[in-house]
Every structure is written in structure tokens, then in C-alpha cells.
C-alpha positions as CSV (number, residue, x, y, z in Angstrom):
1,X,-80.7,-41.0,32.6
2,X,-81.3,-42.1,29.0
3,X,-79.6,-40.1,26.2
4,X,-82.8,-38.8,24.6
5,X,-84.1,-37.4,27.9
6,X,-80.6,-35.9,28.8
7,X,-80.6,-34.1,25.4
8,X,-84.0,-32.5,26.2
9,X,-82.9,-31.4,29.6
10,X,-79.6,-30.1,28.2
11,X,-81.5,-28.0,25.7
12,X,-83.6,-26.6,28.5
13,X,-80.6,-25.7,30.6
14,X,-78.8,-24.2,27.6
15,X,-81.8,-22.0,27.0
16,X,-81.9,-20.8,30.6
17,X,-78.3,-19.8,30.4
18,X,-78.2,-18.4,26.9
19,X,-78.7,-14.7,27.9
20,X,-75.2,-14.8,29.6
21,X,-73.4,-16.8,26.9
22,X,-71.7,-16.0,23.7
23,X,-71.6,-19.7,23.1
24,X,-72.8,-22.7,25.0
25,X,-72.6,-26.4,24.0
26,X,-73.4,-29.6,25.7
27,X,-70.2,-31.8,26.0
28,X,-69.3,-34.9,28.0
29,X,-71.3,-38.1,27.7
30,X,-74.2,-36.5,25.9
31,X,-72.0,-35.2,23.1
32,X,-70.3,-38.6,22.9
33,X,-73.8,-40.1,22.5
34,X,-73.5,-42.5,25.5
35,X,-76.8,-44.4,26.0
36,X,-76.7,-43.7,29.7
37,X,-75.9,-40.2,31.1
38,X,-74.8,-39.6,34.7
39,X,-74.4,-35.9,34.6
40,X,-74.7,-32.9,32.2
41,X,-71.6,-31.0,31.2
42,X,-71.5,-27.8,29.2
43,X,-68.7,-25.8,27.5
44,X,-69.5,-22.1,28.1
45,X,-68.1,-19.0,26.5
46,X,-69.5,-16.0,28.5
47,X,-70.5,-12.8,26.7
48,X,-67.5,-10.5,26.6
49,X,-65.2,-8.3,24.6
50,X,-61.5,-7.7,24.1
51,X,-59.8,-5.4,26.6
52,X,-57.1,-2.8,25.7
53,X,-54.5,-5.6,25.4
54,X,-56.6,-7.8,23.2
55,X,-57.4,-10.3,25.9
56,X,-61.0,-11.4,26.3
57,X,-62.9,-9.7,29.1
58,X,-65.6,-12.2,30.1
59,X,-68.8,-10.8,31.6
60,X,-69.2,-13.4,34.3
61,X,-71.7,-11.1,35.9
62,X,-74.0,-11.7,32.9
63,X,-73.6,-15.4,33.4
64,X,-74.5,-15.0,37.1
65,X,-77.5,-13.0,36.1
66,X,-78.7,-15.8,33.7
67,X,-78.3,-18.3,36.6
68,X,-80.3,-16.2,39.0
69,X,-83.7,-17.1,37.8
70,X,-83.3,-21.0,37.6
71,X,-81.6,-20.8,41.0
72,X,-84.4,-18.7,42.5
73,X,-87.2,-21.1,41.5
74,X,-85.0,-24.2,42.1
75,X,-84.9,-25.5,38.6
76,X,-81.2,-25.5,39.6
77,X,-79.4,-25.5,42.9
78,X,-75.8,-25.5,43.8
79,X,-74.5,-29.1,44.0
80,X,-75.4,-30.4,47.5
81,X,-72.2,-32.3,48.1
82,X,-69.5,-30.7,45.9
83,X,-70.6,-27.2,44.8
84,X,-68.3,-25.0,42.7
85,X,-68.8,-21.4,41.7
86,X,-65.5,-20.3,40.3
87,X,-64.5,-18.5,37.1
88,X,-63.7,-21.7,35.3
89,X,-66.1,-24.2,36.8
90,X,-69.6,-24.0,38.2
91,X,-71.1,-27.2,39.6
92,X,-74.9,-27.3,40.1
93,X,-77.7,-29.7,40.5
94,X,-81.1,-30.2,38.9
95,X,-83.4,-31.4,41.8
96,X,-86.3,-32.5,39.5
97,X,-84.0,-34.9,37.7
98,X,-81.5,-35.6,40.4
99,X,-78.6,-34.9,38.1
100,X,-75.4,-32.9,38.4
101,X,-74.7,-30.1,36.0
102,X,-71.2,-28.7,35.3
103,X,-70.4,-25.5,33.4
104,X,-66.8,-25.5,32.1
105,X,-66.0,-21.9,31.3
106,X,-63.6,-20.8,28.5
107,X,-61.5,-17.8,29.1
108,X,-62.4,-16.4,25.7
109,X,-62.5,-17.4,22.0
110,X,-58.8,-18.3,22.0
111,X,-59.5,-21.5,24.1
112,X,-63.0,-22.3,23.1
113,X,-61.8,-25.2,21.0
114,X,-59.6,-26.4,23.8
115,X,-62.6,-26.4,26.2
116,X,-64.7,-28.3,23.7
117,X,-62.1,-31.0,23.1
118,X,-61.0,-31.6,26.7
119,X,-64.5,-31.6,28.1
120,X,-66.1,-33.8,25.4
121,X,-63.7,-36.7,25.8
122,X,-64.0,-39.2,28.6
123,X,-61.6,-38.8,31.6
124,X,-59.0,-41.2,30.3
125,X,-59.1,-39.8,26.8
126,X,-58.7,-36.2,28.0
127,X,-55.9,-37.2,30.4
128,X,-54.1,-39.0,27.5
129,X,-54.3,-35.9,25.3
130,X,-52.3,-33.8,27.8
131,X,-49.8,-36.5,28.8
132,X,-46.4,-36.4,27.0
133,X,-45.8,-38.9,24.3
134,X,-42.8,-40.3,26.2
135,X,-45.4,-41.5,28.8
136,X,-47.9,-42.9,26.3
137,X,-49.9,-39.7,25.7
138,X,-50.5,-37.4,22.8
139,X,-48.5,-34.3,23.8
140,X,-45.3,-33.6,21.8
141,X,-42.1,-33.1,23.8
142,X,-42.0,-29.4,23.2
143,X,-45.6,-28.8,24.4
144,X,-47.6,-28.8,27.6
145,X,-51.2,-28.0,28.7
146,X,-51.9,-25.5,31.5
147,X,-54.7,-23.2,32.6
148,X,-56.9,-24.3,29.7
149,X,-54.4,-23.7,26.9
150,X,-51.8,-25.5,24.9
151,X,-48.3,-24.1,25.2
152,X,-45.2,-24.7,23.0
153,X,-41.5,-24.0,23.6
154,X,-39.7,-22.7,20.5
155,X,-36.9,-25.1,19.6
156,X,-33.9,-25.2,17.3
157,X,-33.3,-27.8,14.6
158,X,-31.9,-30.1,17.2
159,X,-35.0,-29.8,19.3
160,X,-33.4,-27.7,22.0
161,X,-35.5,-25.1,23.7
162,X,-34.5,-21.6,22.6
163,X,-37.0,-19.4,24.4
164,X,-40.0,-19.2,26.8
165,X,-43.2,-21.1,26.2
166,X,-45.7,-19.5,23.9
167,X,-49.5,-19.9,24.5
168,X,-51.3,-21.3,21.5
169,X,-54.7,-20.2,20.4
170,X,-57.3,-23.0,19.8
171,X,-60.5,-21.2,18.8
172,X,-61.8,-24.4,17.2
173,X,-61.5,-28.1,17.8
174,X,-59.7,-28.5,14.5
175,X,-57.0,-26.1,15.6
176,X,-56.5,-27.9,18.9
177,X,-56.0,-31.3,17.2
178,X,-53.8,-29.7,14.5
179,X,-51.4,-28.4,17.3
180,X,-51.0,-32.0,18.4
181,X,-50.7,-33.3,14.9
182,X,-53.7,-35.5,15.4
183,X,-56.7,-36.1,13.2
184,X,-59.9,-34.5,14.3
185,X,-61.8,-37.3,16.1
186,X,-65.7,-37.3,16.1
187,X,-67.0,-36.8,19.6
188,X,-68.3,-40.3,19.9
189,X,-64.7,-41.6,19.3
190,X,-63.1,-39.6,22.1
191,X,-62.6,-42.5,24.4
192,X,-59.5,-44.2,25.8
193,X,-60.1,-47.1,23.3
194,X,-59.7,-44.7,20.4
195,X,-56.6,-43.2,22.0
196,X,-55.0,-46.6,22.1
197,X,-55.8,-47.2,18.4
198,X,-53.9,-44.0,17.6
199,X,-50.8,-45.0,19.4
200,X,-49.1,-45.9,16.2
201,X,-49.8,-42.5,14.7
202,X,-48.3,-40.9,17.8
203,X,-45.1,-42.9,17.6
204,X,-44.7,-42.0,13.9
205,X,-45.3,-38.3,14.7
206,X,-42.8,-38.2,17.6
């Protein structure tokens, strides 16, 4: 599918799902402005609110309600070969355009930036971001990525771990890149080629 057509379809899908979303943004190849688009990917933050402990309580039921109408009239279906309907990923299909649609669901505002960054980059770029620098990636030795969040071990002046890992908030893309000591890359540059060009920066930051 050509990029211009994919953008129009993405706008339609976002409008269908908007009643269940606090935020929704097209990511993947559309956001990277690839001329040809094989599927549509969205970062989704469901409507929600903080619970008694300050954690985000996502109203996935409201997202399900928003999906009900396009599923009922077959504007969307569940993917015929590889469906998913979990709390972090929903994989659907648009029969009229014969294109897969993936909804990547953030836990809450604290990992919205993480979701945008990881799901915008191509597969190699996103894998490189969460690979330790010792193995050619972008991840500092004291950090790791798990369950949609960056985590950091507190260390002493010698770099020794001195406590359990702490989950880092990445409410924006800028904060995610800052945690990794990387410049904020425009979406179109989030490819494996760009990652290779930043290898010198990563070596200097290590």
C-alpha cells in the first residue's frame, strides 16, 4: 500500500478507536514515511486513571467497546492467521484493504514514550536499542529493557550494582532517548542504518 493511502486508512482507524483511547498514534513504517506500507501499527494509551498506589488503571473495556462497532460491521476483523487480543497487543485485519493492523498498548503514561520509540523503529533498530552496548547495541551496562519499560541498577562509583533495578518512567520519546544518552532521532531515521552511524557515539558514551 502506498504511503498516502496508508495515512488515510490510519486516520480512519484512529477515529474508530478514539473513544477508547487517551492517546493513539500511528507508528511503524507509516511514521517512518516508508513509500510502501505492509501493515498499520498504532501506539495506544487506553483511557484510564491512577489507582490508589499511583499506577495507571487502563480501561481496556473501553478500548474493547470502541473496537466493537468496526468488528461488527467488518471494517475490521481479527487477523485470520495470527490473531492477538491481549492487554499489550491486539492484531487485527482490514478486509477491504487486505492489510494487518496492530495495536501496541502502553501500560500508562509512564511508558508512552517507550511504546512510541520501540514501535516506530524498524525491527533491527528497535532490537539494537535494547541490546547491551557490549554486544553492539545502545543499552548501557547498568540498564535493561523488560515489560515495556527501561530499568536501571543503581551503581557505586566503580560501576558495581548496589541495589535492585529501578523502573524508569519514559512518558515522552525525549525521556526514553535521554535515559540511553542518545540524541532524539526523527522517526524517519529510526532504522538499522542510522544505528550503525551512531556506533561511535555509543562507544564514547560507554
